NURO-311953 format. One record per residue (C-alpha): residue in three letters; z negated, x negated, y. Coordinates in steps of 0.05 Angstrom, whole numbers, plus 5000, padded with zeros to 4 digits. Each point is the difference from the previous one (the first is absolute). Layout:
N
AlaZXY/...
% end
This chain:
805
Met195265282466/Lys492750205002/Phe496850674994/Thr493550334976/Leu499050454939/Ser498250595044/Trp505949885045/Leu504650074939/Lys496450654979/Asp502050295068/His507250014972/Leu498750044923/Glu495850514969/Thr497549654939/Glu494049954950/Ala502349304975/Ser495149405001/Leu500549445045/Glu501749584938/Ala505750484979/Ile502949985070/Leu500149235003/Glu503249944931/Ala505250495019/Leu501749685066/Thr501449334969/Asp504050334943/Leu504450355054/Gly501549355034/Leu494950035054/Glu495949404979/Val492850065014/Glu497949355034/Glu492850135017/Val494750574995/Ser494449965047/Asp494150434977/Pro494550125051/Ala495150094945/Ala500549314980/Thr498349725067/Leu495750555032/Gly497250364940/Ala493049685009/Phe498950275066/Arg495650615002/Ile496950455051/Ala492949825015/Arg494350235048/Val496149585046/Ile492750204986/Glu497549555060/Ala502949515049/Ala494849565031/Pro500849395044/His500149334966/Pro493749615011/Asp503349385013/Ala507050195032/Asp500950445058/Arg507250224980/Leu498550144929/Arg496950604965/Leu496450064936/Cys502650604961/Arg497150384944/Val505950304964/Glu499950554948/Val505949864952/Arg502450384938/Asp504649784945/Gly503450674997/Pro498650725031/Asp495250184942/Ala496849294991/Pro492649915020/Pro499249695069/Glu498049265011/Glu497449685063/Val502949325025/Gln498849565058/Val505749785042/Val500449595061/Cys505250285046/Gly502549775069/Ala504150655018/Pro497750325069/Asn500850684972/Ala495749914939/Arg494450545006/Thr495250374959/Gly502950624963/Met506849815005/Leu505250034940/Gly504349394994/Val504049604946/Phe496149534959/Ala502749404955/Pro494749774950/Val499249274977/Gly506149744962/Thr504950395039/His506149675030/Val501050175073/Pro507649975011/Gly499249965074/Thr496249375000/Gly501949704931/Val492949924982/Asp496850194934/Leu492650295020/Lys493949624969/Pro492750125013/Gly498149625064/Val494549855050/Ile501850095073/Arg494749775052/Gly494650004946/Gln501950714975/Glu503050174934/Ser506950385002/Asn502950274941/Gly506850325014/Met503850235062/Leu501350585046/Cys507549955015/Ser504550125059/Glu507350224995/Arg502749335011/Glu495849724943/Leu503650544956/Met506849835030/Leu500650705025/Ser500949855072/Asp498549465052/Asp493550335023/His493949574992/Glu495750265058/Gly495450294946/Ile498750234933/Ile503350624973/Asp496350635022/Leu501150594957/Pro498150725011/Gln493450244972/Asp503250444948/Ala503449414967/Pro497749974926/Leu495849464983/Gly502249524942/Val507150235005/Arg505349455000/Tyr502049945071/Ile507649984983/Asp499350684966/Tyr496350325056/Ala504649695052/Gly506650174962/Leu501749294993/Asn500749974922/Asp507650025006/Pro503749464961/Met505649635035/Ile506549864964/Tyr504849475020/Ile507050004962/Lys505849565008/Ile506550355024/Thr506649714978/Pro505550015060/Asn503950544964/Arg494350515002/Pro498850155077/Asp497850694981/Ala493649754967/Leu497949685070/Gly496750705010/Val494650294961/Arg503950654992/Gly505849594964/Val494649704953/Ala497250674986/Arg507250294988/Asp500949464943/Leu493350144971/Ala501750774997/Ala506749864970/Arg496149594945/Gly495850634988/Leu493349745029/Gly499550615046/Arg503550465048/Leu503249745065/Lys496850475054/Pro505050355049/Leu500549715069/Asp499450505057/Ile504749825055/Ala499150555052/Pro503849855064/Val495749975061/Pro503150415055/Gly501149685066/Ser496850325063/Phe503849635049/Asp506149545010/Ser499049274989/Pro500149625066/Ile502449364961/Gly506850034970/Val503249564947/Ser506849704991/Ile503449514952/Asp505249515025/Pro506850174965/Ala500549314972/Leu494150134957/Lys500650714982/Asp504549914943/Lys495549484965/Gly494149705037/Cys496450615016/Pro503150674975/Leu494150455021/Phe494849935056/Ala495350595011/Gly493350105039/Arg495750485039/Val494849965057/Ile492850214986/Arg496050105061/Gly492650065009/Val497849584941/Lys493249674994/Asn500949314966/Gly492949844974/Pro498049734931/Ser503550314943/Pro495950444950/Asp495749684953/Trp504450164939/Leu506049695031/Gln496349375018/Lys497249954930/Arg507050044967/Leu502849485049/Arg494549524989/Ala500150114926/Ile507449685000/Gly497949455048/Leu502150295068/Arg495550005059/Pro499450705036/Ile502349935071/Ser500550705031/Ala501750704977/Leu507449965024/Val501049314968/Asp496450194936/Ile504350594993/Thr506449634999/Asn497049504953/Phe497850574952/Phe507050304996/Thr503049284988/Phe496149964936/Asp499350714979/Leu507350245007/Asn503749365012/Arg501850265071/Pro498749465054/Leu498950305067/His498349755071/Val496450335060/Phe501649775074/Asp495650155054/Ala504450515037/Asp496849845069/Lys502749304994/Val507050174981/Gln504850045058/Gly505650444990/Gly503050124928/Leu499949564939/Arg506849724979/Ile501549574938/His505049445013/Pro501849314979/Ala496549465043/Gln504249625048/Gly496349334987/Gly494149715035/Glu495750605006/Glu492749864986/Leu494950514970/Leu492349924994/Ala498750364932/Leu493850324973/Asp498449344964/Glu499149705068/Lys506049544989/Thr505949965046/Tyr507150054967/Ala506549775030/Leu505550474976/Ala506549744979/Pro506750365014/Gly501550574953/Gln492450094980/Met498150755002/Val495150205055/Ile496950635028/Ser500149985076/Asp497850465056/Asp502949985074/Thr496149355013/Gly501449604938/Pro498349924924/Glu493950374974/Ser500849864924/Ile503449554950/Ala503450624960/Gly497550124936/Ile495349394997/Met494649985054/Gly498350375064/Gly498849675067/Glu492949905033/His502350325067/Ser501150694970/Gly494849954947/Cys494350554995/Thr493049845024/Glu493850415009/Asp502350255065/Thr506750274975/Val500650745009/Asn507650154990/Val503749674945/Phe507249994971/Leu500250044925/Glu506249654971/Ser503350054931/Ala506449674986/Phe504649744941/Trp502349295009/Asp505049604960/Pro496649564949/Ile504749385009/Thr499250015074/Ile492550084998/Ala499649424948/Ala504549545044/Thr495750135062/Gly493549924964/Arg502149374969/Ala502849695063/Leu493750165039/Lys495149834943/Ile496350675006/Asn497050284937/Ser497650715014/Asp498750614953/Ala505650375034/Arg504849434993/Tyr498449924924/Arg501550754988/Phe506250095048/Glu503749414966/Arg499150244932/Gly502050715019/Val496050615018/Asp501750724989/Pro505150215053/Glu499250734987/Phe492749935016/Thr500649785068/Leu499050675034/Pro495350274948/Gly495349385012/Leu500350105072/Glu497550724990/Leu494349814957/Ala497849435046/Thr500250465055/Arg495550504965/Met494849464984/Val500049745072/Leu498950735024/Asp494250104949/Ile496549335017/Cys501649875071/Gly501550695026/Gly505350085051/Glu506850405006/Ala506749804971/Ser506850045031/Gly506350174965/Val503449474958/Val505349595035/Met504949594956/Asp506749655001/Gly504249864937/Ala499650294934/Val497549914928/Pro505249524967/Asp503650274945/His497149694935/Ala502950564953/Arg502649724932/Ser500150214928/Tyr500649644933/Arg501750244933/Phe494050224957/Asp501749884924/Pro493650114957/Ala503249574947/Asp500049395047/Val492349914990/Gly500749904926/Arg506649585009/Ile497449535053/Val492149974991/Gly499650214928/Met494950545010/Asp500750714970/Ile498150475055/Pro501550764999/Glu504750235052/Ala494950475025/Glu494949495010/Gln505349545038/Arg501550595048/Ala492950125012/Thr498549285016/Leu505649955052/Asp498250685031/Ala492749765008/Leu502449365034/Gly503550435049/Phe507349964974/Arg504450635007/Leu503950164937/Glu506750394998/Gly503150014934/Asp501449274979/Gln499249755071/Ala493349715023/His498749955078/Pro494949475018/Pro494550205052/Ser500449745070/Trp494149524988/Arg503149634942/Pro505449555036/Asp499649544933/Ile503550524955/Leu507049765000/Gly503450214935/Ser499050364932/Ala496449414971/Asp494550065053/Leu499050734976/Val499049714929/Glu495149515026/Glu495650555034/Ile500050424937/Ala497749414956/Arg494949775053/Ile496950655005/Ala499850134925/Ser497249294992/Leu503849394972/Ser494149914954/Arg502850544958/Leu506049584985/Gln500449854925/Gly503349384974/Ala506350154957/Pro505649584973/Leu506750015032/Pro504950454962/Arg505549664959/Val506950165027/Ala503249834935/Pro497949854928/Gly499849294978/Val498149365035/Pro500050055072/Arg504749545043/Pro497149385032/Ile496850115066/Leu500949285029/Thr506749775024/Pro502049324972/Leu498749705068/Gln492950264997/Lys498949704930/Arg502149375026/Glu495450015061/Gly494250144950/Ala502249434952/Ala500449535061/Arg492950185022/Arg497149914933/Gln503649334991/Leu497949705064/Ala492550254990/Ala500349694932/Leu502449345031/Gly493749985046/Tyr502650295064/Asn496150475043/Glu504150615024/Cys500550125078/Val502450685031/Thr502449805072/Tyr503150405053/Ser507550114998/Phe500149865076/Ile499349285031/Asp501249725066/Gln506749785025/Ala498849254997/Ser497950014931/Ala505750434981/Ala504749545030/Leu497149414956/Phe502650384941/Gly506750185022/Gly498350685033/Gly497250255065/Asp506550335028/Asp500550665031/Ser502050364942/Val493049964965/Met496150065066/Leu495350585003/Gln500750525055/Asn492750135003/Pro496149404972/Ile492750044985/Ser498849355038/Ser504349445026/Glu498149594937/Met503550554955/Ser506650095037/His505149874945/Met501250164930/Arg498749374955/Pro506249654973/Asp495749684944/Leu493250044968/Leu498049305019/Pro498050095072/Gly494650504979/Leu497649534944/Leu499949395044/Gln495850385053/Ala495250204945/Ala499749274978/Ala498649795073/Arg494250495006/Asn497249774934/Gln500649265019/Ala496450155065/Arg494250254960/Gly499749354957/Ala504350264938/Lys504649404984/Asp503150144934/Leu503850665003/Ala504750364950/Leu502650665031/Phe505350484982/Glu503150655024/Val505250504973/Gly503350445052/Pro506050115043/Ala503549545050/Phe504950225052/Ser506849725015/Gly501650585049/Gly497850695025/Glu504850424961/Pro498950344933/Gly501649484940/Glu498449395046/Gln493449824964/Ala498549664934/Ile493849934955/His497349324998/Ala494649704956/Thr497849375040/Gly494449494985/Leu496549465043/Leu496249414976/Val496249575048/Gly495349424981/Ala498649854930/Ala503950304943/Ala493849954958/Gly492849775006/Arg498049314992/Asp500849704934/Pro494549664957/His501449315035/Gly499650335070/Ser507049955021/Leu503450565037/Arg507150154994/Arg503450425056/Ala504950574984/Asp507249765002/Leu506950324997/Tyr499949944921/Asp494150475004/Ala503850505041/Lys506049934954/Ala496150094937/Asp496750655030/Ala506750295024/Glu502949884931/Ala493750364970/Val501350605045/Leu507450044982/Ala498449984926/Ala495050535009/Ile504950475033/Gly505649834946/Ala504449565040/Pro505049614957/Glu497649334973/Lys505749545019/Leu499849935077/Gln502849505051/Ile496149645051/Thr503549875066/Arg498149715069/Asp502450535043/Val493150245026/Pro497850335065/Gly498049575059/Trp492250114992/Phe500149604936/His499649235002/Pro507149704986/Gly500149604935/Arg493750304980/Ser502150704982/Gly505050374958/Arg503550654987/Ile500250324932/Gly506150454986/Leu505550214955/Gly505549635029/Pro501049855074/Lys500250725022/Leu494250364967/Gly493449725018/Leu493950194964/Ala494549605029/Val498549425050/Phe494349484995/Gly497449365031/Glu495849675052/Leu499650345068/His502749635058/Pro494849655043/Lys502350335066/Val498950714969/Leu493149804978/Arg498349755069/Ala502650635030/Met495950434952/Asp493749535011/Val499649854927/Lys497449294976/Gly505449804951/Pro503049834957/Ala501650664968/Val504850214948/Ala502750714991/Phe505150414961/Ser503250705008/Val503150414942/Trp504950525021/Leu498350534950/Glu506150455012/Asn505049414985/Pro499249854926/Pro504950424958/Gln496450494953/Pro499749734930/Arg504550364950/Lys496650514955/Arg497649654934/Ser495850134944/Leu492549935009/Ala499649574940/Arg499649265009/Pro506349614985/Ala500349584935/Leu496449355003/Gln505249464997/Ala495849464964/Ser502449374965/Asp496849584944/Leu504449395019/Gln497149455042/Pro502250015072/Val502649355031/Glu498749775074/Arg504549475036/Asp498349685068/Phe505449875052/Ala499549665064/Phe505650085050/Val501749595065/Leu502050555052/Asp501450055072/Ala493050165037/Gln502550695024/Val501450264930/Glu495150544978/Ala496249944933/Ala502350734985/Ala507249775001/Val498549484947/Val495650524958/Asn505350525001/Ala505749494982/Ala496149744941/Ala497850684973/Gly507550225000/Ala502249414954/Asp498650424936/Lys496750645012/Ala499050164928/Leu496449354983/Ile496349825066/Asp493650355003/Gly497149755064/Val500949495060/Arg494549735041/Val499249475056/Phe494549514985/Asp501249435052/Glu503449845066/Phe500849305029/Thr501650035077/Gly498849605061/Glu500749295022/Ala498749714933/Ala505550414968/Ser504949855054/Ala498949254988/Gln501150084926/Met505750554997/Gly503349955071/Glu498650365065/Gly499550754998/Arg499150004922/Lys494250264956/Ser498650034928/Leu498050684964/Ala497650004928/Ile500450644960/Thr497850184926/Val504950444961/Arg497350384938/Leu504950124944/Gln498150554951/Pro504350014937/Arg500250714964/Gln503849884936/Arg499049304979/Thr496849315024/Leu504549645046/Thr503049314983/Glu499749455047/Ala507650065011/Glu498950755021/Ile494449775048/Glu504349485032/Ala505750495008/Val495650495036/Ser497149455043/Asp507249775020/Lys501650735021/Ile493550025043/Val501849355035/Ala507250245013/Lys497750695025/Val495049675049/Gln505049505024/Lys505350525015/Ala495350485032/Thr495949495043/Gly503549324996/Gly494049694969/Val500349464947/Leu495349744947/Arg494949525029/Gly500949314963/
% end
């Protein structure tokens, strides 16, 4: 939204400085994007007199001018020589002079002393195009003889008017008019909002053009359409003041009638349209397009209308795309004598859909799709009629209309205490009521009725926002939240949230990089990980690659790994903590902590060797996360893992066969190929909700169970069936004497053809070390042998293994 300072002061009676206005605008939520001050670009150009303009001795089309210049109206005169090529340069004329060192905006040149055809030239006599005031470049600016010498040209011509460009958020359509901006500033206290005189223009004849709205559109698409004929107008150039305002905001003046409609679009946020009445056949009707109609619009492009799009037609066909852009056929030209001035209220959603479909961006569409003031439809028509008559002359008919102003009446409870409760600002009730009154709200007791130009006010909280915004949120003082009860407050985080934080910290400490991926993935990737059915399919996906809720966090991590590998990153350690979805109903989701290792587990060692990450790295990291979230220490590892893990190179950690806590292992090669990841890769997932919460215990550490007696270690090698797992041997040996046995670990495994040759087909040897820790006295050899016999018996019973001879 662009406007000039003088334009703002047409609606706001104020003595505030430009700096104070700019600061208030941003503080009110109307963020100032740019301020264009003409003094910064045109301040050096001053009025000067041509003492003599003589022919150039060496060029027929150039003139050698002696120019009297002054650095101010009271400064002494100086004489400079300027070589000028303008045909209207003459002795005694007054023009606009740019001294050496001036930047000329129309040419982009910084003036320097020069020599043109052998004659010195120090400065420049300027045309309007060189000052970017118009496209006129036929000659230099010719001023009246009473123009004051030495005065800045922008001050003399009334061009010293800063242009302000503010950013408007979608919820503030009222600020798309200068009056709406002035209303906010007046409510802040920077001035007084001037009254708007809306005197109806009496019609002197009946309009020969009638209007009608198709019943299918009257309820929503176009509730109100009004207009009137003005005959006998003269459509020449618009007045200088109007052209200056439009140029200041970047609009090109076209003609008086068009410039008037543009003026009301920006001045009062009231888009209008004028038809050449002599080109309209019959009446105007608003109706949905049948489909296939074509219209040559004012932007010189032809648009094909789709079925249902709103159009304004006469008896011959479409004349305008309703609320968006008029047609070329009925547009006004210099020959226009009779016009039909139209003002309507259009449904924002319908306008937005049509404009988006046709890819038309116009000032009218921009405002109608955000919501203009429905009650200002007829007053805007009256004001525009008055300006047309004042500028173009003519005679107005009576107003013709169809439909009515839509009912927008609504009210919300106004409670002065809400400002303190919601925002935390202490504002007296009288000030709150004065603020709402200044913004156009109607207060009746404890009910506030929003004005018709504020469609964004939809509840009591919006009233609080308006009061706080006008009062300035910069007045908000920080204060601690009140305690609801004495003593230590209850914890804020839930146990699951604490686990999520603990898992993140642990994984980051292990050297993983956190990823945050979308919860939506494509159907093919979801199917690889046990999902992808209709229960988790999105009804309105962002794209075809985000059509289903993820059943696991691994697809997103693998996609991230593939992107990193494509950019040369080979060794990756990624993790994510977030939800995975088994269905589309509440409760059918779980929080996972998932890690992925690709490439080397660590950098090269001093000898240059490189070890790739394997399933034991994933197992160790999964166990570290389980320990960090307080899972029990004694866990079981089984082989019932999902199909996306490599069989035989993966495992499941759980408390018994039913309650799984985590899964780890090498990912299946087919999954890596499908996800375009160069493997091998290992991963793990910890299901943070599954481990039982630890029992409440003292924060003190348990007593250290240390012994001053020498531990004893004994090695055992068992011949087993090749399919027997090492965990079965370790668990059996540890259970032989729980009080005495302190630990069991595997230190050797002998398998393969050599083992089969020595011990029989399908057999292997597994060697373990058992650590015995006495507590009361040193063990005798007999006691050690007795425990050893128990270990052998337990392992034989559990696995069928025998001591290797």
